[in-house]
C-alpha positions in Angstrom: 345.1 142.8 448.3 347.0 141.5 445.2 348.3 144.2 442.9 349.8 143.2 439.6 351.6 145.5 437.2 349.3 146.9 434.4 349.6 145.7 430.9 351.3 147.8 428.3 348.9 148.4 425.4 349.2 150.2 422.0 347.1 153.2 421.0 343.4 152.9 420.3 343.6 152.9 416.5 346.2 150.1 416.4 344.4 147.8 418.9 343.3 144.5 417.4 339.9 143.2 418.6 337.9 140.0 418.3 334.2 140.0 419.1 332.6 136.8 420.4 328.9 136.3 420.0 327.2 133.2 421.4 324.1 132.3 419.4 321.1 130.1 419.9 318.6 130.9 417.1 317.3 134.5 416.7 318.4 134.9 413.2 317.0 138.5 412.6 318.7 139.7 415.8 322.0 138.1 414.8 321.9 139.8 411.4 321.1 143.2 413.0 324.1 142.8 415.4 326.5 141.8 412.7 325.5 144.7 410.5 326.1 147.0 413.5 329.5 145.5 414.0 330.5 146.0 410.3 330.0 149.8 410.6 332.0 150.3 413.8 334.4 153.3 413.6 337.2 151.0 415.0 337.9 148.0 412.8 337.3 144.5 414.1 339.9 141.9 413.3 337.5 138.9 413.7 333.9 138.2 414.6 333.4 134.8 416.1 329.8 133.5 416.2 329.7 130.5 418.5 326.5 128.6 417.6 324.8 126.5 420.3 322.8 124.3 417.9 320.6 126.9 416.2 317.8 125.5 413.9 316.6 128.7 412.3 319.5 129.5 409.9 321.3 131.9 412.3 324.8 130.5 411.7 324.4 130.4 408.0 323.2 134.0 408.0 326.3 135.0 410.2 328.6 133.4 407.7 327.0 135.2 404.8 327.7 138.5 406.7 331.4 137.7 407.1 331.5 136.1 410.6 333.5 133.0 411.4 331.1 130.4 412.8 332.1 127.7 415.3 329.3 125.1 415.7 329.1 123.6 419.1 326.5 121.0 418.0 324.1 121.5 420.9 323.2 124.2 423.4 326.2 124.1 425.7 325.4 127.3 427.5 326.7 130.8 427.4 329.8 130.2 429.4 331.1 127.4 427.3 330.4 129.2 424.1 332.3 132.3 425.3 335.2 130.2 426.5 335.5 128.5 423.2 335.6 131.9 421.5 338.2 133.2 423.8 340.4 130.1 423.1 340.0 130.7 419.4 340.8 134.4 419.4 344.3 135.7 418.9 343.9 139.4 419.5 344.9 141.7 422.4 341.3 142.6 423.1 338.2 140.4 423.2 334.6 141.7 423.2 331.7 139.6 424.3 328.2 140.4 423.2 324.7 138.9 423.4 323.2 138.3 420.0 320.3 140.6 420.7 322.4 143.8 421.1 322.7 146.6 418.6 325.9 148.7 419.2 326.1 152.4 418.3 328.7 153.0 415.5 331.4 154.3 417.9 330.6 151.7 420.7 333.9 149.8 420.3 336.0 152.9 419.9 334.6 154.4 423.1 335.2 151.2 425.0 338.8 151.0 423.8 339.4 154.6 424.9 338.2 153.7 428.4 339.8 150.2 428.7 343.3 151.5 427.8 343.5 153.7 430.9 346.1 152.6 433.4 345.0 149.8 435.7 341.8 149.1 433.7 341.3 145.6 432.4 337.8 145.7 430.9 335.2 148.3 430.0 331.4 148.3 429.7 329.1 151.0 428.3 325.5 152.2 428.8 323.0 149.7 427.5 319.6 151.1 426.7 316.3 149.3 426.0 316.0 148.6 422.3 312.3 149.3 422.2 312.4 152.3 424.6 315.7 154.1 424.1 315.1 156.5 427.0 315.2 153.5 429.4 318.2 151.8 430.9 318.6 148.1 430.3 321.8 148.0 432.2 325.1 149.7 433.0 327.3 147.7 435.4 326.4 145.1 438.1 326.5 145.4 441.8 326.3 142.7 444.4 324.7 142.8 447.9 326.0 140.9 451.0 323.3 138.3 450.5 324.7 137.2 447.1 322.0 138.7 444.9 323.0 141.1 442.1 321.4 144.2 440.6 322.0 145.3 437.1 322.4 148.9 437.9 319.7 151.2 436.5 317.6 148.4 434.9 314.2 149.7 434.1 315.0 153.3 435.1 314.7 156.3 432.8 318.1 157.4 431.6 319.5 160.3 433.6 322.6 161.9 435.2 322.9 159.1 437.8 323.9 156.8 434.9 325.9 159.2 432.9 329.2 159.5 434.9 332.2 157.3 434.1 333.5 155.3 437.0 335.6 152.3 438.1 333.7 149.1 438.5 334.2 145.5 439.5 331.3 143.8 437.7 330.6 144.2 434.0 327.6 142.5 432.2 328.7 140.2 429.5 325.8 141.6 427.4 328.4 143.9 425.7 331.8 144.2 427.4 335.4 144.6 426.2 338.2 142.7 427.9 342.0 142.6 427.7 342.8 139.0 426.5 345.5 138.9 429.1 342.9 139.1 431.8 341.6 135.6 430.9 345.1 134.2 431.1 345.6 135.7 434.6 342.2 134.9 436.2 340.9 132.1 434.0 337.8 131.7 431.7 334.2 131.9 432.7 333.0 129.2 435.1 331.3 126.4 433.0 329.2 125.3 436.0 327.3 128.6 435.8 326.3 127.9 432.2 324.2 131.0 431.7 323.1 133.9 434.1 325.4 135.4 436.7 328.4 133.9 435.0 329.6 137.5 434.4 329.0 138.4 438.1 331.1 135.4 439.1 333.9 136.4 436.7 333.7 140.0 438.1 334.0 138.7 441.6 337.1 136.7 440.7 338.6 139.9 439.1 337.7 141.9 442.2 339.4 139.4 444.5 342.6 139.8 442.5 342.2 143.6 442.2 341.6 143.7 438.4 339.2 146.7 438.0 337.2 147.8 435.0 335.6 151.0 433.8 332.0 152.0 433.1 331.9 154.5 430.2 328.4 155.8 429.4 329.6 157.2 426.1 329.7 153.7 424.7 326.1 153.1 423.8 324.3 149.8 422.8 320.7 148.8 422.6 319.4 145.5 424.0 316.3 143.5 423.4 316.7 141.5 426.6 315.7 137.9 427.4 315.1 137.4 423.7 315.8 133.6 423.9 313.5 132.4 426.7 312.0 135.5 428.4 313.0 137.0 431.7 310.9 134.9 434.0 311.0 131.6 432.0 311.3 128.6 434.3 314.8 127.7 433.0 316.0 131.3 433.5 314.7 131.5 437.1 316.1 128.0 437.9 319.6 128.9 436.7 319.7 132.3 438.4 318.4 130.8 441.7 321.0 128.0 441.5 323.9 130.4 440.6 323.1 132.7 443.5 323.9 129.8 445.8 327.0 128.8 443.8 328.4 132.4 444.1 328.2 132.0 447.9 329.8 128.5 447.7 332.7 129.8 445.6 333.5 133.0 447.5 332.2 133.0 451.0 334.3 131.2 453.6 332.3 129.7 456.5 332.9 132.6 458.9 331.5 135.1 456.3 328.4 132.9 455.7 327.8 133.0 459.4 328.5 136.8 459.6 326.2 137.6 456.7 323.6 134.9 457.5 320.7 137.3 457.8 321.4 139.3 454.6 321.9 136.0 452.7 318.7 134.4 454.0 316.7 137.7 453.4 318.0 138.4 449.9 317.5 134.9 448.7 314.0 134.6 450.2 312.9 138.0 448.8 314.1 136.8 445.4 311.8 133.7 445.9 308.9 136.1 446.5 309.7 137.8 443.2 309.7 134.5 441.4 306.3 133.6 443.1 304.8 136.8 441.8 305.8 135.8 438.3 304.5 132.3 438.6 308.0 130.8 438.8 308.3 129.7 442.4 308.8 126.0 441.7 311.6 126.9 439.3 313.2 129.1 442.1 312.9 126.2 444.5 314.4 123.7 442.1 317.3 126.1 441.5 318.0 126.4 445.2 318.0 122.6 445.7 320.3 122.2 442.7 322.6 124.9 444.0 322.8 123.2 447.4 323.5 119.9 445.8 326.4 121.4 443.9 327.6 123.5 446.8 330.5 121.3 448.0 331.6 120.6 444.4 331.9 124.3 443.5 333.4 125.1 446.9 336.1 122.5 446.6 336.9 123.1 443.0 337.4 126.9 443.5 339.2 127.0 446.8 342.3 128.5 445.2 340.3 131.4 443.8 338.9 132.8 447.1 340.5 135.9 448.7 340.5 136.4 452.5 337.2 137.1 454.2 338.1 140.7 454.8 338.7 141.4 451.1 335.4 139.7 450.1 333.4 141.6 452.8 334.9 144.8 451.6 333.9 144.1 447.9 330.3 143.3 448.7 329.9 146.2 451.2 331.2 148.6 448.6 328.8 147.5 445.9 325.9 147.2 448.3 326.4 150.8 449.3 326.3 151.7 445.6 322.9 149.8 445.3 321.5 151.7 448.3 322.7 155.1 447.0 321.3 154.7 443.5 318.0 153.2 444.8 317.6 156.2 447.1 318.3 158.6 444.2 316.0 157.0 441.6 313.3 155.4 443.7 313.4 152.1 445.5 312.3 148.8 443.9 310.1 146.8 446.2 312.9 144.1 446.6 315.6 146.6 447.7 313.2 148.7 449.9 312.5 145.6 452.0 316.1 144.3 451.9 317.6 147.6 453.2 314.7 148.2 455.7 315.4 144.8 457.3 319.2 145.1 457.2 319.4 148.5 458.8 320.0 150.3 455.5 323.0 148.1 454.7 324.8 148.5 458.0 326.9 145.5 459.0 
């Protein structure tokens, strides 16, 4: 375990924050987000809209609402857009938001209160479904031994299980606040991931280096979700499927791949069945082939990032137990019911 000294930060009201918003079309959603940011109870020093080649006037609308727009010229992916924004920001705090999010007026203030606690490097709040505000869109992420992630609470009715603050390793980049110093210590988002699971990969890196975050349910935001392509669009499925493999390539040494071979095979196969049910099996298969083709490249390029096998096993066991506990409390999804039934309830 690597333990580094905590950063020293000023009080909440004096904290300077930049907000980074990657954009690819969706002008009405971008306008709604920017209006929500303009009425935050904590002032925002700079809003950076990183445009990935929009054609519907979204960047022009953002400029009209006071945002600074950086035009990438084409769709470079979520990771590259966020990284460009981080490089352009000069504040102590950096928020990353999807363009289809609407924050509550005190969203940023609540996140700052949580993130400035000792030993905390980032903070995420409770994200509710924009069309059904009694339903959880996401809270924080958890990863199983097989390399597949669950956005905790997704699709569940909001309740006490999701209303307790807690320490976390994985925060969704849907709407999260980070110390800028964190990116200098652990690096930027992995460009190879492009979009989807890039935030899980970043969280894994932070966890390996013992940089924890905080889930604070008082920080509310509302998310349309999959507004660009749709949740089971072929490109979405292909990228998620590929990035599940790249996560294993980046963080699992050979002995851990052998040790967790059954959970890995099972979780990835079950995800393929989900894709099949939604008519996206070929996209799933193409994603796995692409991930395997890039396996050695990602593994070689990230060798210096991996912690020892014991540390990695401890992280995934811890978050897998969290998945099992919450699934038991709120009712099992089909995927997790089968996964835990065939892995002895998460026992190693």
